[in-house]
TORDRENMI-78914 format. One record per residue (C-alpha): x, y, z; residue in one letter. Coordinates in nm, 3 decimals, always signed. Layout:
<site X="X" Y="Y" Z="Z" residu="a"/>
...
END
This chain:
<site X="-5.436" Y="-1.036" Z="-0.654" residu="r"/>
<site X="-5.240" Y="-1.312" Z="-0.818" residu="l"/>
<site X="-5.224" Y="-1.664" Z="-0.684" residu="f"/>
<site X="-4.959" Y="-1.921" Z="-0.772" residu="s"/>
<site X="-5.209" Y="-2.205" Z="-0.795" residu="t"/>
<site X="-5.574" Y="-2.263" Z="-0.883" residu="t"/>
<site X="-5.809" Y="-2.414" Z="-0.627" residu="t"/>
<site X="-6.175" Y="-2.380" Z="-0.539" residu="t"/>
<site X="-6.087" Y="-2.196" Z="-0.215" residu="a"/>
<site X="-5.867" Y="-1.941" Z="-0.395" residu="l"/>
<site X="-6.131" Y="-1.896" Z="-0.664" residu="t"/>
<site X="-6.389" Y="-1.825" Z="-0.393" residu="e"/>
<site X="-6.158" Y="-1.558" Z="-0.247" residu="i"/>
<site X="-6.118" Y="-1.406" Z="-0.594" residu="f"/>
<site X="-6.494" Y="-1.403" Z="-0.651" residu="l"/>
<site X="-6.558" Y="-1.245" Z="-0.310" residu="r"/>
<site X="-6.307" Y="-0.967" Z="-0.387" residu="e"/>
<site X="-6.454" Y="-0.926" Z="-0.737" residu="l"/>
<site X="-6.801" Y="-0.879" Z="-0.588" residu="r"/>
<site X="-6.669" Y="-0.613" Z="-0.352" residu="e"/>
<site X="-6.537" Y="-0.408" Z="-0.643" residu="k"/>
<site X="-6.784" Y="-0.481" Z="-0.924" residu="h"/>
<site X="-7.150" Y="-0.558" Z="-0.977" residu="d"/>
<site X="-7.132" Y="-0.911" Z="-1.116" residu="v"/>
<site X="-7.468" Y="-1.043" Z="-1.000" residu="e"/>
<site X="-7.618" Y="-1.032" Z="-1.351" residu="s"/>
<site X="-7.297" Y="-1.140" Z="-1.528" residu="a"/>
<site X="-7.255" Y="-1.474" Z="-1.701" residu="v"/>
<site X="-6.902" Y="-1.606" Z="-1.655" residu="f"/>
<site X="-6.754" Y="-1.799" Z="-1.947" residu="l"/>
<site X="-6.547" Y="-2.086" Z="-1.812" residu="v"/>
<site X="-6.369" Y="-2.389" Z="-1.947" residu="d"/>
<site X="-6.405" Y="-2.735" Z="-1.797" residu="g"/>
<site X="-6.204" Y="-2.649" Z="-1.483" residu="a"/>
<site X="-6.405" Y="-2.794" Z="-1.195" residu="q"/>
<site X="-6.270" Y="-2.545" Z="-0.938" residu="h"/>
<site X="-6.419" Y="-2.256" Z="-1.139" residu="l"/>
<site X="-6.756" Y="-2.420" Z="-1.177" residu="q"/>
<site X="-6.770" Y="-2.521" Z="-0.810" residu="t"/>
<site X="-6.674" Y="-2.175" Z="-0.681" residu="a"/>
<site X="-6.921" Y="-1.999" Z="-0.912" residu="l"/>
<site X="-7.202" Y="-2.237" Z="-0.814" residu="a"/>
<site X="-7.128" Y="-2.189" Z="-0.441" residu="r"/>
<site X="-7.138" Y="-1.811" Z="-0.494" residu="a"/>
<site X="-7.470" Y="-1.843" Z="-0.682" residu="s"/>
<site X="-7.318" Y="-1.677" Z="-0.987" residu="l"/>
<site X="-7.420" Y="-1.776" Z="-1.336" residu="r"/>
<site X="-7.169" Y="-1.940" Z="-1.564" residu="f"/>
<site X="-7.158" Y="-2.108" Z="-1.901" residu="q"/>
<site X="-6.904" Y="-2.364" Z="-2.013" residu="t"/>
<site X="-6.739" Y="-2.257" Z="-2.338" residu="e"/>
<site X="-6.459" Y="-2.436" Z="-2.516" residu="r"/>
<site X="-6.440" Y="-2.197" Z="-2.814" residu="n"/>
<site X="-6.610" Y="-1.883" Z="-2.946" residu="g"/>
<site X="-6.622" Y="-1.585" Z="-2.706" residu="n"/>
<site X="-6.405" Y="-1.758" Z="-2.448" residu="r"/>
<site X="-6.126" Y="-1.806" Z="-2.702" residu="n"/>
<site X="-6.145" Y="-1.438" Z="-2.799" residu="a"/>
<site X="-6.108" Y="-1.338" Z="-2.435" residu="i"/>
<site X="-5.819" Y="-1.578" Z="-2.389" residu="e"/>
<site X="-5.643" Y="-1.422" Z="-2.690" residu="r"/>
<site X="-5.671" Y="-1.080" Z="-2.525" residu="i"/>
<site X="-5.522" Y="-1.210" Z="-2.201" residu="f"/>
<site X="-5.249" Y="-1.399" Z="-2.387" residu="r"/>
<site X="-5.152" Y="-1.073" Z="-2.563" residu="e"/>
<site X="-5.164" Y="-0.883" Z="-2.233" residu="l"/>
<site X="-4.935" Y="-1.141" Z="-2.075" residu="k"/>
<site X="-4.698" Y="-1.123" Z="-2.372" residu="r"/>
<site X="-4.679" Y="-0.743" Z="-2.355" residu="r"/>
<site X="-4.635" Y="-0.745" Z="-1.978" residu="t"/>
<site X="-4.351" Y="-0.995" Z="-2.010" residu="s"/>
<site X="-4.191" Y="-0.785" Z="-2.284" residu="s"/>
<site X="-4.217" Y="-0.472" Z="-2.067" residu="f"/>
<site X="-4.069" Y="-0.660" Z="-1.773" residu="s"/>
<site X="-3.776" Y="-0.777" Z="-1.984" residu="n"/>
<site X="-3.704" Y="-0.419" Z="-2.095" residu="c"/>
<site X="-3.713" Y="-0.277" Z="-1.741" residu="f"/>
<site X="-3.573" Y="-0.567" Z="-1.537" residu="s"/>
<site X="-3.242" Y="-0.389" Z="-1.479" residu="h"/>
<site X="-3.376" Y="-0.048" Z="-1.367" residu="v"/>
<site X="-3.491" Y="+0.092" Z="-1.036" residu="e"/>
<site X="-3.869" Y="+0.069" Z="-0.975" residu="p"/>
<site X="-3.898" Y="+0.449" Z="-0.979" residu="q"/>
<site X="-3.753" Y="+0.460" Z="-1.332" residu="t"/>
<site X="-4.015" Y="+0.215" Z="-1.458" residu="a"/>
<site X="-4.286" Y="+0.410" Z="-1.274" residu="e"/>
<site X="-4.171" Y="+0.738" Z="-1.432" residu="n"/>
<site X="-4.173" Y="+0.577" Z="-1.776" residu="w"/>
<site X="-4.525" Y="+0.437" Z="-1.722" residu="l"/>
<site X="-4.655" Y="+0.777" Z="-1.608" residu="q"/>
<site X="-4.502" Y="+0.948" Z="-1.911" residu="a"/>
<site X="-4.648" Y="+0.683" Z="-2.141" residu="f"/>
<site X="-4.994" Y="+0.717" Z="-1.982" residu="a"/>
<site X="-4.980" Y="+1.094" Z="-2.028" residu="a"/>
<site X="-4.881" Y="+1.054" Z="-2.393" residu="w"/>
<site X="-5.144" Y="+0.785" Z="-2.455" residu="l"/>
<site X="-5.424" Y="+0.990" Z="-2.299" residu="n"/>
<site X="-5.326" Y="+1.322" Z="-2.458" residu="a"/>
<site X="-5.581" Y="+1.464" Z="-2.704" residu="p"/>
<site X="-5.481" Y="+1.416" Z="-3.067" residu="n"/>
END
């Protein structure tokens, strides 16, 4: 789920939903200095490490690229019916996953 703002309460909801879907008990979360992240992780008794560069930057680059590509896709399909975009995505997934 996406939230329009970042707060400790919303982060706690995110972490609760994350725990329902994934085993994160042994994970170490890499976070920046955002206090809401650190507070929510501490309240959930999840381990975290504050990183301002290194692995955290690499992960942020991946998400930045994902956001860029999602925006680009949205711009290309903003004028079509949802079913058209869905059909295109299904065809692309079939092509991408086809054996070489």
